[in-house]
MOPAC internal coordinates of N, CA, C and O (Angstrom, degrees):
PM7 1SCF
backbone

  N    0.0000 0     0.00 0     0.00 0    0    0    0
  C    1.4518 1     0.00 0     0.00 0    1    0    0
  C    1.5181 1   108.60 1     0.00 0    2    1    0
  O    1.2310 1   120.56 1   -46.75 1    3    2    1
  N    1.2853 1   116.54 1   133.25 1    3    2    1
  C    1.4455 1   122.23 1  -176.91 1    5    3    2
  C    1.5259 1   109.86 1  -116.83 1    6    5    3
  O    1.2310 1   121.02 1   -48.97 1    7    6    5
  N    1.3211 1   115.66 1   131.03 1    7    6    5
  C    1.4620 1   119.94 1   178.84 1    9    7    6
  C    1.5212 1   109.23 1   -88.12 1   10    9    7
  O    1.2310 1   121.26 1   -45.21 1   11   10    9
  N    1.2896 1   115.20 1   134.79 1   11   10    9
  C    1.4585 1   120.56 1   178.92 1   13   11   10
  C    1.5057 1   107.98 1  -112.41 1   14   13   11
  O    1.2310 1   120.77 1   -54.23 1   15   14   13
  N    1.2977 1   116.13 1   125.77 1   15   14   13
  C    1.4623 1   121.17 1   178.32 1   17   15   14
  C    1.5254 1   108.77 1   -95.36 1   18   17   15
  O    1.2310 1   120.97 1   -54.56 1   19   18   17
  N    1.2988 1   115.75 1   125.44 1   19   18   17
  C    1.4668 1   120.32 1   178.98 1   21   19   18
  C    1.5162 1   109.34 1   -94.60 1   22   21   19
  O    1.2310 1   121.38 1   -42.97 1   23   22   21
  N    1.2626 1   114.96 1   137.03 1   23   22   21
  C    1.4693 1   120.03 1   178.25 1   25   23   22
  C    1.5163 1   110.05 1   -86.62 1   26   25   23
  O    1.2310 1   121.87 1   -40.79 1   27   26   25
  N    1.3298 1   114.03 1   139.21 1   27   26   25
  C    1.4652 1   118.64 1   175.50 1   29   27   26
  C    1.5212 1   108.61 1   -81.18 1   30   29   27
  O    1.2310 1   121.44 1   -35.19 1   31   30   29
  N    1.2967 1   114.85 1   144.81 1   31   30   29
  C    1.4519 1   119.88 1   177.73 1   33   31   30
  C    1.5212 1   109.56 1   -72.48 1   34   33   31
  O    1.2310 1   120.06 1   -53.80 1   35   34   33
  N    1.3105 1   117.49 1   126.20 1   35   34   33
  C    1.4582 1   121.84 1   178.05 1   37   35   34
  C    1.5226 1   109.42 1   -76.83 1   38   37   35
  O    1.2310 1   121.54 1   -38.19 1   39   38   37
  N    1.3064 1   114.66 1   141.81 1   39   38   37
  C    1.4597 1   119.98 1   178.41 1   41   39   38
  C    1.5193 1   108.72 1   -74.73 1   42   41   39
  O    1.2310 1   120.82 1   -49.46 1   43   42   41
  N    1.3101 1   116.04 1   130.54 1   43   42   41
  C    1.4582 1   120.85 1   179.37 1   45   43   42
  C    1.5230 1   107.68 1   -82.87 1   46   45   43
  O    1.2310 1   121.32 1   -52.98 1   47   46   45
  N    1.3126 1   115.09 1   127.02 1   47   46   45
  C    1.4541 1   120.76 1  -178.53 1   49   47   46
  C    1.5159 1   108.23 1  -115.01 1   50   49   47
  O    1.2310 1   121.55 1   -44.02 1   51   50   49
  N    1.3182 1   114.65 1   135.98 1   51   50   49
  C    1.4558 1   118.88 1   178.20 1   53   51   50
  C    1.5189 1   110.15 1   -64.72 1   54   53   51
  O    1.2310 1   119.73 1   -36.30 1   55   54   53
  N    1.3160 1   118.12 1   143.70 1   55   54   53
  C    1.4731 1   119.42 1   176.98 1   57   55   54
  C    1.5302 1   110.61 1   -61.08 1   58   57   55
  O    1.2310 1   120.85 1   -38.25 1   59   58   57
  N    1.3168 1   115.98 1   141.75 1   59   58   57
  C    1.4705 1   123.99 1   178.30 1   61   59   58
  C    1.5268 1   113.06 1    63.96 1   62   61   59
  O    1.2310 1   119.95 1  -156.41 1   63   62   61
  N    1.3170 1   117.69 1    23.59 1   63   62   61
  C    1.4517 1   120.82 1   177.96 1   65   63   62
  C    1.5259 1   108.67 1   -92.74 1   66   65   63
  O    1.2310 1   120.46 1   -45.21 1   67   66   65
  N    1.3249 1   116.73 1   134.79 1   67   66   65
  C    1.4583 1   122.52 1  -179.60 1   69   67   66
  C    1.5202 1   109.51 1   -79.44 1   70   69   67
  O    1.2310 1   120.70 1   -48.21 1   71   70   69
  N    1.3253 1   116.27 1   131.79 1   71   70   69
  C    1.4595 1   121.44 1   176.02 1   73   71   70
  C    1.5228 1   107.48 1  -115.48 1   74   73   71
  O    1.2310 1   120.30 1   -58.04 1   75   74   73
  N    1.3119 1   117.04 1   121.96 1   75   74   73
  C    1.4543 1   121.55 1   178.69 1   77   75   74
  C    1.5264 1   108.39 1   -82.54 1   78   77   75
  O    1.2310 1   120.50 1   -68.44 1   79   78   77
  N    1.3216 1   116.66 1   111.56 1   79   78   77
  C    1.4592 1   121.04 1  -176.84 1   81   79   78
  C    1.5214 1   112.88 1   -65.98 1   82   81   79
  O    1.2310 1   120.31 1   159.45 1   83   82   81
  N    1.3215 1   117.01 1   -20.55 1   83   82   81
  C    1.4699 1   120.11 1   178.06 1   85   83   82
  C    1.5253 1   111.20 1   -68.73 1   86   85   83
  O    1.2310 1   120.39 1   157.50 1   87   86   85
  N    1.3485 1   116.85 1   -22.50 1   87   86   85
  C    1.4616 1   120.55 1  -179.75 1   89   87   86
  C    1.5268 1   112.81 1   -82.33 1   90   89   87
  O    1.2310 1   120.13 1   169.10 1   91   90   89
  N    1.3167 1   117.36 1   -10.90 1   91   90   89
  C    1.4561 1   121.03 1  -177.25 1   93   91   90
  C    1.5182 1   109.19 1   -89.17 1   94   93   91
  O    1.2310 1   120.53 1   -52.69 1   95   94   93
  N    1.3385 1   116.59 1   127.31 1   95   94   93
  C    1.4610 1   121.73 1   177.75 1   97   95   94
  C    1.5215 1   108.48 1   -85.75 1   98   97   95
  O    1.2310 1   120.64 1   -66.46 1   99   98   97
  N    1.3297 1   116.39 1   113.54 1   99   98   97
  C    1.4542 1   120.85 1  -179.33 1  101   99   98
  C    1.5142 1   112.05 1   -93.60 1  102  101   99
  O    1.2310 1   120.16 1  -176.56 1  103  102  101
  N    1.3209 1   117.30 1     3.44 1  103  102  101
  C    1.4525 1   120.97 1   178.45 1  105  103  102
  C    1.5163 1   113.66 1    76.39 1  106  105  103
  O    1.2310 1   120.07 1  -161.62 1  107  106  105
  N    1.3119 1   117.48 1    18.38 1  107  106  105
  C    1.4617 1   120.58 1   179.23 1  109  107  106
  C    1.5137 1   108.79 1   -82.73 1  110  109  107
  O    1.2310 1   120.75 1   -49.37 1  111  110  109
  N    1.3279 1   116.16 1   130.63 1  111  110  109
  C    1.4516 1   120.42 1  -179.85 1  113  111  110
  C    1.5166 1   110.35 1   -78.66 1  114  113  111
  O    1.2310 1   120.89 1   -31.70 1  115  114  113
  N    1.2981 1   115.90 1   148.30 1  115  114  113
  C    1.4518 1   121.04 1   175.89 1  117  115  114
  C    1.5184 1   113.42 1    85.00 1  118  117  115
  O    1.2310 1   119.92 1   162.36 1  119  118  117
  N    1.3249 1   117.76 1   -17.64 1  119  118  117
  C    1.4385 1   121.06 1   177.38 1  121  119  118
  C    1.5088 1   115.35 1    77.24 1  122  121  119
  O    1.2310 1   119.45 1   173.62 1  123  122  121
  N    1.3178 1   118.65 1    -6.38 1  123  122  121
  C    1.4565 1   120.97 1  -179.76 1  125  123  122
  C    1.5184 1   109.40 1   -79.86 1  126  125  123
  O    1.2310 1   120.43 1   -51.45 1  127  126  125
  N    1.3199 1   116.79 1   128.55 1  127  126  125
  C    1.4542 1   120.14 1  -179.51 1  129  127  126
  C    1.5216 1   111.26 1  -108.95 1  130  129  127
  O    1.2310 1   120.04 1   172.12 1  131  130  129
  N    1.2796 1   117.54 1    -7.88 1  131  130  129
  C    1.4539 1   120.43 1   179.59 1  133  131  130
  C    1.5206 1   109.42 1  -129.37 1  134  133  131
  O    1.2310 1   120.69 1   -35.21 1  135  134  133
  N    1.3287 1   116.28 1   144.79 1  135  134  133
  C    1.4629 1   118.08 1  -179.69 1  137  135  134
  C    1.5319 1   111.38 1   -69.02 1  138  137  135
  O    1.2310 1   121.19 1   -38.19 1  139  138  137
  N    1.3028 1   115.33 1   141.81 1  139  138  137
  C    1.4595 1   120.97 1   177.93 1  141  139  138
  C    1.5170 1   109.61 1  -114.42 1  142  141  139
  O    1.2310 1   120.91 1   -30.92 1  143  142  141
  N    1.3076 1   115.86 1   149.08 1  143  142  141
  C    1.4540 1   122.05 1   173.91 1  145  143  142
  C    1.5165 1   107.20 1  -114.56 1  146  145  143
  O    1.2310 1   121.06 1   -57.84 1  147  146  145
  N    1.3248 1   115.58 1   122.16 1  147  146  145
  C    1.4582 1   121.34 1   179.65 1  149  147  146
  C    1.5166 1   108.82 1  -108.64 1  150  149  147
  O    1.2310 1   120.69 1   -28.09 1  151  150  149
  N    1.3251 1   116.29 1   151.91 1  151  150  149
  C    1.4603 1   122.59 1   175.61 1  153  151  150
  C    1.5225 1   107.02 1  -117.58 1  154  153  151
  O    1.2310 1   121.02 1   -50.60 1  155  154  153
  N    1.3328 1   115.66 1   129.40 1  155  154  153
  C    1.4649 1   120.53 1  -179.31 1  157  155  154
  C    1.5204 1   109.60 1  -127.18 1  158  157  155
  O    1.2310 1   121.06 1   -35.77 1  159  158  157
  N    1.3237 1   115.58 1   144.23 1  159  158  157
  C    1.4598 1   121.02 1   174.48 1  161  159  158
  C    1.5220 1   107.79 1  -111.86 1  162  161  159
  O    1.2310 1   121.03 1   -59.81 1  163  162  161
  N    1.3232 1   115.64 1   120.19 1  163  162  161
  C    1.4658 1   120.67 1  -178.71 1  165  163  162
  C    1.5157 1   110.56 1   -92.67 1  166  165  163
  O    1.2310 1   121.27 1   -49.19 1  167  166  165
  N    1.3155 1   115.18 1   130.81 1  167  166  165
  C    1.4598 1   119.49 1   174.06 1  169  167  166
  C    1.5220 1   111.14 1  -112.46 1  170  169  167
  O    1.2310 1   120.61 1  -178.43 1  171  170  169
  N    1.3282 1   116.43 1     1.57 1  171  170  169
  C    1.4584 1   120.60 1   178.54 1  173  171  170
  C    1.5100 1   111.55 1   169.74 1  174  173  171
  O    1.2310 1   121.23 1     2.09 1  175  174  173
  N    1.3297 1   115.26 1  -177.91 1  175  174  173
  C    1.4650 1   121.23 1  -178.11 1  177  175  174
  C    1.5204 1   112.83 1   -63.27 1  178  177  175
  O    1.2310 1   120.58 1   152.45 1  179  178  177
  N    1.3070 1   116.49 1   -27.55 1  179  178  177
  C    1.4683 1   119.68 1  -177.85 1  181  179  178
  C    1.5295 1   112.45 1   -65.81 1  182  181  179
  O    1.2310 1   119.82 1   158.02 1  183  182  181
  N    1.3165 1   117.95 1   -21.98 1  183  182  181
  C    1.4614 1   121.61 1  -179.80 1  185  183  182
  C    1.5284 1   113.13 1   -82.09 1  186  185  183
  O    1.2310 1   119.85 1   170.53 1  187  186  185
  N    1.3193 1   117.89 1    -9.47 1  187  186  185
  C    1.4621 1   121.33 1  -178.67 1  189  187  186
  C    1.5305 1   110.57 1   -63.88 1  190  189  187
  O    1.2310 1   119.82 1   144.49 1  191  190  189
  N    1.3147 1   117.96 1   -35.51 1  191  190  189
  C    1.4685 1   121.57 1   179.84 1  193  191  190
  C    1.5283 1   111.01 1   -60.20 1  194  193  191
  O    1.2310 1   120.37 1   140.32 1  195  194  193
  N    1.3137 1   116.90 1   -39.68 1  195  194  193
  C    1.4611 1   121.25 1   178.91 1  197  195  194
  C    1.5284 1   110.81 1   -64.10 1  198  197  195
  O    1.2310 1   120.70 1   137.20 1  199  198  197
  N    1.3237 1   116.27 1   -42.80 1  199  198  197
  C    1.4657 1   121.04 1   179.78 1  201  199  198
  C    1.5241 1   110.41 1   -66.85 1  202  201  199
  O    1.2310 1   120.49 1   134.31 1  203  202  201
  N    1.3251 1   116.67 1   -45.69 1  203  202  201
  C    1.4611 1   119.42 1  -177.81 1  205  203  202
  C    1.5248 1   111.78 1   -64.34 1  206  205  203
  O    1.2310 1   119.98 1   145.02 1  207  206  205
  N    1.3122 1   117.64 1   -34.98 1  207  206  205
  C    1.4675 1   121.10 1   176.80 1  209  207  206
  C    1.5318 1   110.79 1   -59.38 1  210  209  207
  O    1.2310 1   120.83 1   137.42 1  211  210  209
  N    1.3289 1   116.02 1   -42.58 1  211  210  209
  C    1.4612 1   120.36 1   179.66 1  213  211  210
  C    1.5296 1   111.68 1   -66.81 1  214  213  211
  O    1.2310 1   120.21 1   140.18 1  215  214  213
  N    1.3264 1   117.20 1   -39.82 1  215  214  213
  C    1.4644 1   120.97 1   179.54 1  217  215  214
  C    1.5215 1   110.05 1   -66.18 1  218  217  215
  O    1.2310 1   120.02 1   138.07 1  219  218  217
  N    1.3319 1   117.56 1   -41.93 1  219  218  217
  C    1.4638 1   120.66 1   178.13 1  221  219  218
  C    1.5226 1   111.60 1   -63.97 1  222  221  219
  O    1.2310 1   119.98 1   154.84 1  223  222  221
  N    1.3197 1   117.64 1   -25.16 1  223  222  221
  C    1.4632 1   121.50 1   176.39 1  225  223  222
  C    1.5297 1   112.05 1   -80.81 1  226  225  223
  O    1.2310 1   120.46 1   178.63 1  227  226  225
  N    1.3388 1   116.72 1    -1.37 1  227  226  225
  C    1.4650 1   120.05 1   176.64 1  229  227  226
  C    1.5126 1   114.32 1    94.39 1  230  229  227
  O    1.2310 1   120.14 1  -163.83 1  231  230  229
  N    1.3072 1   117.34 1    16.17 1  231  230  229
  C    1.4602 1   120.87 1  -178.52 1  233  231  230
  C    1.5201 1   111.68 1   -99.99 1  234  233  231
  O    1.2310 1   120.93 1   -30.00 1  235  234  233
  N    1.3125 1   115.82 1   150.00 1  235  234  233
  C    1.4611 1   122.37 1   173.70 1  237  235  234
  C    1.5239 1   106.33 1   -86.59 1  238  237  235
  O    1.2310 1   120.32 1   -45.83 1  239  238  237
  N    1.3315 1   117.00 1   134.17 1  239  238  237
  C    1.4616 1   119.98 1  -178.68 1  241  239  238
  C    1.5211 1   109.42 1  -123.86 1  242  241  239
  O    1.2310 1   121.27 1   -52.10 1  243  242  241
  N    1.3207 1   115.17 1   127.90 1  243  242  241
  C    1.4643 1   122.03 1   172.18 1  245  243  242
  C    1.5181 1   106.24 1   -98.91 1  246  245  243
  O    1.2310 1   121.03 1   -62.89 1  247  246  245
  N    1.3181 1   115.64 1   117.11 1  247  246  245
  C    1.4627 1   121.63 1  -174.00 1  249  247  246
  C    1.5239 1   109.31 1  -103.90 1  250  249  247
  O    1.2310 1   121.19 1   -56.83 1  251  250  249
  N    1.3298 1   115.32 1   123.17 1  251  250  249
  C    1.4634 1   122.00 1   175.26 1  253  251  250
  C    1.5233 1   107.15 1  -102.38 1  254  253  251
  O    1.2310 1   120.73 1   -66.44 1  255  254  253
  N    1.3271 1   116.22 1   113.56 1  255  254  253
  C    1.4664 1   119.55 1  -179.56 1  257  255  254
  C    1.5296 1   111.45 1  -109.71 1  258  257  255
  O    1.2310 1   120.05 1  -147.16 1  259  258  257
  N    1.3293 1   117.51 1    32.84 1  259  258  257
  C    1.4599 1   122.51 1   177.90 1  261  259  258
  C    1.5360 1   112.84 1   -56.79 1  262  261  259
  O    1.2310 1   118.78 1   139.11 1  263  262  261
  N    1.3423 1   119.92 1   -40.89 1  263  262  261
  C    1.4735 1   119.14 1  -179.01 1  265  263  262
  C    1.5308 1   114.29 1   -60.77 1  266  265  263
  O    1.2310 1   119.65 1   154.56 1  267  266  265
  N    1.3389 1   118.28 1   -25.44 1  267  266  265
  C    1.4647 1   119.96 1  -178.96 1  269  267  266
  C    1.5291 1   111.69 1  -111.76 1  270  269  267
  O    1.2310 1   120.21 1  -169.13 1  271  270  269
  N    1.3154 1   117.20 1    10.87 1  271  270  269
  C    1.4646 1   121.80 1  -174.50 1  273  271  270
  C    1.5308 1   113.20 1   -60.10 1  274  273  271
  O    1.2310 1   119.52 1   151.80 1  275  274  273
  N    1.3252 1   118.53 1   -28.20 1  275  274  273
  C    1.4635 1   121.47 1  -178.51 1  277  275  274
  C    1.5326 1   113.08 1   -80.91 1  278  277  275
  O    1.2310 1   119.88 1   163.16 1  279  278  277
  N    1.3215 1   117.83 1   -16.84 1  279  278  277
  C    1.4654 1   122.67 1  -178.86 1  281  279  278
  C    1.5318 1   108.88 1   -98.67 1  282  281  279
  O    1.2310 1   120.34 1   -81.87 1  283  282  281
  N    1.3231 1   116.95 1    98.13 1  283  282  281
  C    1.4697 1   122.08 1  -174.51 1  285  283  282
  C    1.5258 1   112.64 1   -62.28 1  286  285  283
  O    1.2310 1   119.86 1   143.30 1  287  286  285
  N    1.3299 1   117.87 1   -36.70 1  287  286  285
  C    1.4709 1   119.61 1  -179.37 1  289  287  286
  C    1.5266 1   111.26 1   -70.11 1  290  289  287
  O    1.2310 1   120.46 1   143.14 1  291  290  289
  N    1.3198 1   116.72 1   -36.86 1  291  290  289
  C    1.4687 1   120.62 1   177.83 1  293  291  290
  C    1.5364 1   110.42 1   -67.78 1  294  293  291
  O    1.2310 1   120.34 1   138.21 1  295  294  293
  N    1.3280 1   116.95 1   -41.79 1  295  294  293
  C    1.4648 1   121.43 1   177.87 1  297  295  294
  C    1.5241 1   109.99 1   -62.63 1  298  297  295
  O    1.2310 1   120.14 1   137.15 1  299  298  297
  N    1.3290 1   117.34 1   -42.85 1  299  298  297
  C    1.4618 1   121.05 1   179.37 1  301  299  298
  C    1.5284 1   111.43 1   -64.20 1  302  301  299
  O    1.2310 1   120.41 1   139.08 1  303  302  301
  N    1.3290 1   116.82 1   -40.92 1  303  302  301
  C    1.4699 1   120.80 1   179.66 1  305  303  302
  C    1.5311 1   111.06 1   -65.50 1  306  305  303
  O    1.2310 1   120.70 1   135.28 1  307  306  305
  N    1.3234 1   116.26 1   -44.72 1  307  306  305
  C    1.4664 1   120.79 1   179.51 1  309  307  306
  C    1.5285 1   110.00 1   -64.35 1  310  309  307
  O    1.2310 1   120.28 1   136.49 1  311  310  309
  N    1.3247 1   117.08 1   -43.51 1  311  310  309
  C    1.4684 1   120.79 1   179.45 1  313  311  310
  C    1.5213 1   111.38 1   -61.29 1  314  313  311
  O    1.2310 1   120.33 1   139.21 1  315  314  313
  N    1.3277 1   116.98 1   -40.79 1  315  314  313
  C    1.4566 1   121.44 1   178.75 1  317  315  314
  C    1.5226 1   111.16 1   -64.01 1  318  317  315
  O    1.2310 1   120.62 1   136.53 1  319  318  317
  N    1.3184 1   116.43 1   -43.47 1  319  318  317
  C    1.4647 1   120.26 1   179.57 1  321  319  318
  C    1.5283 1   111.37 1   -65.76 1  322  321  319
  O    1.2310 1   120.27 1   137.49 1  323  322  321
  N    1.3335 1   117.09 1   -42.51 1  323  322  321
  C    1.4651 1   120.09 1   179.29 1  325  323  322
  C    1.5277 1   111.66 1   -68.34 1  326  325  323
  O    1.2310 1   120.13 1   145.67 1  327  326  325
  N    1.3218 1   117.35 1   -34.33 1  327  326  325
  C    1.4676 1   120.79 1   175.40 1  329  327  326
  C    1.5216 1   110.53 1   -62.62 1  330  329  327
  O    1.2310 1   120.71 1   140.17 1  331  330  329
  N    1.3254 1   116.25 1   -39.83 1  331  330  329
  C    1.4667 1   120.42 1   177.93 1  333  331  330
  C    1.5241 1   111.29 1   -64.13 1  334  333  331
  O    1.2310 1   120.22 1   141.75 1  335  334  333
  N    1.3224 1   117.19 1   -38.25 1  335  334  333
  C    1.4654 1   121.24 1   177.75 1  337  335  334
  C    1.5292 1   110.10 1   -63.88 1  338  337  335
  O    1.2310 1   120.52 1   133.04 1  339  338  337
  N    1.3269 1   116.61 1   -46.96 1  339  338  337
  C    1.4696 1   120.79 1   179.79 1  341  339  338
  C    1.5224 1   110.55 1   -61.55 1  342  341  339
  O    1.2310 1   120.25 1   137.69 1  343  342  341
  N    1.3192 1   117.12 1   -42.31 1  343  342  341
  C    1.4618 1   121.52 1   179.47 1  345  343  342
  C    1.5318 1   110.48 1   -66.23 1  346  345  343
  O    1.2310 1   120.75 1   139.24 1  347  346  345
  N    1.3328 1   116.17 1   -40.76 1  347  346  345
  C    1.4560 1   121.59 1  -177.60 1  349  347  346
  C    1.5287 1   112.24 1   -63.70 1  350  349  347
  O    1.2310 1   120.24 1   140.98 1  351  350  349
  N    1.3192 1   117.14 1   -39.02 1  351  350  349
  C    1.4678 1   119.82 1  -178.40 1  353  351  350
  C    1.5286 1   112.09 1   -99.66 1  354  353  351
  O    1.2310 1   120.23 1  -166.17 1  355  354  353
  N    1.3324 1   117.16 1    13.83 1  355  354  353
  C    1.4578 1   123.07 1   179.22 1  357  355  354
  C    1.5267 1   111.17 1    57.52 1  358  357  355
  O    1.2310 1   121.23 1  -139.80 1  359  358  357
  N    1.3155 1   115.25 1    40.20 1  359  358  357
  C    1.4569 1   121.45 1   179.26 1  361  359  358
  C    1.5122 1   111.65 1  -101.13 1  362  361  359
  O    1.2310 1   121.00 1    26.55 1  363  362  361
  N    1.3155 1   115.69 1  -153.45 1  363  362  361
  C    1.4580 1   121.33 1  -177.98 1  365  363  362
  C    1.5210 1   108.92 1  -140.07 1  366  365  363
  O    1.2310 1   120.69 1   -28.55 1  367  366  365
  N    1.3163 1   116.29 1   151.45 1  367  366  365
  C    1.4565 1   122.14 1   177.87 1  369  367  366
  C    1.5206 1   107.85 1  -140.17 1  370  369  367
  O    1.2310 1   120.94 1   -49.55 1  371  370  369
  N    1.3233 1   115.81 1   130.45 1  371  370  369
  C    1.4596 1   120.43 1   179.55 1  373  371  370
  C    1.5256 1   109.08 1  -143.97 1  374  373  371
  O    1.2310 1   121.54 1   -37.69 1  375  374  373
  N    1.3250 1   114.66 1   142.31 1  375  374  373
  C    1.4542 1   120.76 1   176.94 1  377  375  374
  C    1.5253 1   108.23 1   -86.78 1  378  377  375
  O    1.2310 1   121.37 1   -46.69 1  379  378  377
  N    1.3236 1   114.99 1   133.31 1  379  378  377
  C    1.4593 1   120.86 1   179.13 1  381  379  378
  C    1.5245 1   106.73 1  -124.52 1  382  381  379
  O    1.2310 1   120.45 1   -68.63 1  383  382  381
  N    1.2968 1   116.75 1   111.37 1  383  382  381
  C    1.4506 1   119.56 1  -177.92 1  385  383  382
  C    1.5201 1   111.21 1    77.13 1  386  385  383
  O    1.2310 1   121.19 1    16.71 1  387  386  385
  N    1.3399 1   115.32 1  -163.29 1  387  386  385
  C    1.4638 1   119.85 1  -175.59 1  389  387  386
  C    1.5152 1   114.32 1   -89.69 1  390  389  387
  O    1.2310 1   119.88 1   162.18 1  391  390  389
  N    1.3244 1   117.83 1   -17.82 1  391  390  389
  C    1.4607 1   118.47 1  -177.55 1  393  391  390
  C    1.5276 1   113.16 1  -140.98 1  394  393  391
  O    1.2310 1   120.03 1  -154.01 1  395  394  393
  N    1.3188 1   117.54 1    25.99 1  395  394  393
  C    1.4605 1   120.72 1   178.53 1  397  395  394
  C    1.5247 1   110.30 1  -128.41 1  398  397  395
  O    1.2310 1   121.47 1   -40.54 1  399  398  397
  N    1.3263 1   114.80 1   139.46 1  399  398  397
  C    1.4579 1   122.59 1   174.18 1  401  399  398
  C    1.5212 1   106.85 1  -128.04 1  402  401  399
  O    1.2310 1   120.60 1   -42.77 1  403  402  401
  N    1.3199 1   116.46 1   137.23 1  403  402  401
  C    1.4621 1   121.35 1   173.60 1  405  403  402
  C    1.5224 1   106.71 1  -109.84 1  406  405  403
  O    1.2310 1   120.74 1   -53.44 1  407  406  405
  N    1.3269 1   116.20 1   126.56 1  407  406  405
  C    1.4553 1   121.64 1   178.49 1  409  407  406
  C    1.5239 1   108.09 1  -123.36 1  410  409  407
  O    1.2310 1   121.10 1   -50.12 1  411  410  409
  N    1.3272 1   115.51 1   129.88 1  411  410  409
  C    1.4612 1   120.55 1  -174.21 1  413  411  410
  C    1.5218 1   110.53 1  -120.14 1  414  413  411
  O    1.2310 1   120.46 1   -24.67 1  415  414  413
  N    1.3310 1   116.73 1   155.33 1  415  414  413
  C    1.4650 1   120.62 1   177.08 1  417  415  414
  C    1.5304 1   111.24 1   -83.38 1  418  417  415
  O    1.2310 1   121.22 1     5.99 1  419  418  417
  N    1.3013 1   115.28 1  -174.01 1  419  418  417
  C    1.4535 1   122.46 1  -179.60 1  421  419  418
  C    1.5323 1   111.44 1   -57.19 1  422  421  419
  O    1.2310 1   120.88 1   -44.08 1  423  422  421
  N    1.3143 1   115.91 1   135.92 1  423  422  421
  C    1.4554 1   120.95 1   174.82 1  425  423  422
  C    1.5122 1   115.03 1    90.73 1  426  425  423
  O    1.2310 1   119.38 1   173.83 1  427  426  425
  N    1.3175 1   118.78 1    -6.17 1  427  426  425
  C    1.4611 1   121.36 1  -179.68 1  429  427  426
  C    1.5215 1   108.12 1  -120.50 1  430  429  427
  O    1.2310 1   120.92 1   -56.59 1  431  430  429
  N    1.3045 1   115.85 1   123.41 1  431  430  429
  C    1.4621 1   121.81 1   179.63 1  433  431  430
  C    1.5167 1   109.54 1  -114.85 1  434  433  431
  O    1.2310 1   120.80 1   -27.66 1  435  434  433
  N    1.3280 1   116.08 1   152.34 1  435  434  433
  C    1.4583 1   122.26 1   177.40 1  437  435  434
  C    1.5201 1   107.66 1  -106.52 1  438  437  435
  O    1.2310 1   120.51 1   -54.18 1  439  438  437
  N    1.3209 1   116.63 1   125.82 1  439  438  437
  C    1.4458 1   121.75 1   178.64 1  441  439  438
  C    1.5232 1   108.33 1   -73.58 1  442  441  439
  O    1.2310 1   120.67 1   -51.15 1  443  442  441
  N    1.3227 1   116.32 1   128.85 1  443  442  441
  C    1.4666 1   120.41 1  -177.79 1  445  443  442
  C    1.5155 1   112.72 1   -80.99 1  446  445  443
  O    1.2310 1   119.89 1   165.25 1  447  446  445
  N    1.3111 1   117.81 1   -14.75 1  447  446  445
  C    1.4597 1   120.53 1  -178.61 1  449  447  446
  C    1.5317 1   109.06 1   -82.80 1  450  449  447
  O    1.2310 1   121.11 1   -53.25 1  451  450  449
  N    1.3228 1   115.48 1   126.75 1  451  450  449
  C    1.4611 1   120.13 1  -178.55 1  453  451  450
  C    1.5186 1   110.41 1   -84.31 1  454  453  451
  O    1.2310 1   121.32 1   -34.10 1  455  454  453
  N    1.3012 1   115.09 1   145.90 1  455  454  453
  C    1.4593 1   120.88 1   176.06 1  457  455  454
  C    1.5149 1   109.02 1   -79.79 1  458  457  455
  O    1.2310 1   120.64 1   -56.82 1  459  458  457
  N    1.2989 1   116.37 1   123.18 1  459  458  457
  C    1.4720 1   120.87 1  -179.82 1  461  459  458
  C    1.5075 1   109.05 1  -139.49 1  462  461  459
  O    1.2310 1   121.66 1   -31.77 1  463  462  461
  N    1.3077 1   114.43 1   148.23 1  463  462  461
  C    1.4565 1   120.32 1   176.03 1  465  463  462
  C    1.5209 1   108.25 1   -72.68 1  466  465  463
  O    1.2310 1   120.69 1   -42.25 1  467  466  465
  N    1.3051 1   116.29 1   137.75 1  467  466  465
  C    1.4807 1   120.60 1  -179.14 1  469  467  466
  C    1.4986 1   111.90 1   -91.83 1  470  469  467
  O    1.2310 1   120.10 1   180.00 1  471  470  469

């Protein structure tokens, strides 16, 4: 059995004709064409769903968990849930400072080496 590949007919475009790229459907879901960075403040485990929704949409989220920073069990639970989100979408999660976490979607990694003057 032999597979035959059919060629699609290319659209003929007049020379020097302007094509608006915004009119072309590239099949991207959500309509977002540029990465967004969101900032979220967590006051408890219930806010993790909001953060994970943004990460699944392909956004980078900087999470400020200062309101729960004194409760070690709450911080551990939130960190575990956010780690699962990063793992699930093949993203990355890194702690920055004492009360900030950066969580990224698929294809975006956070460099662990800090920039410092030598």
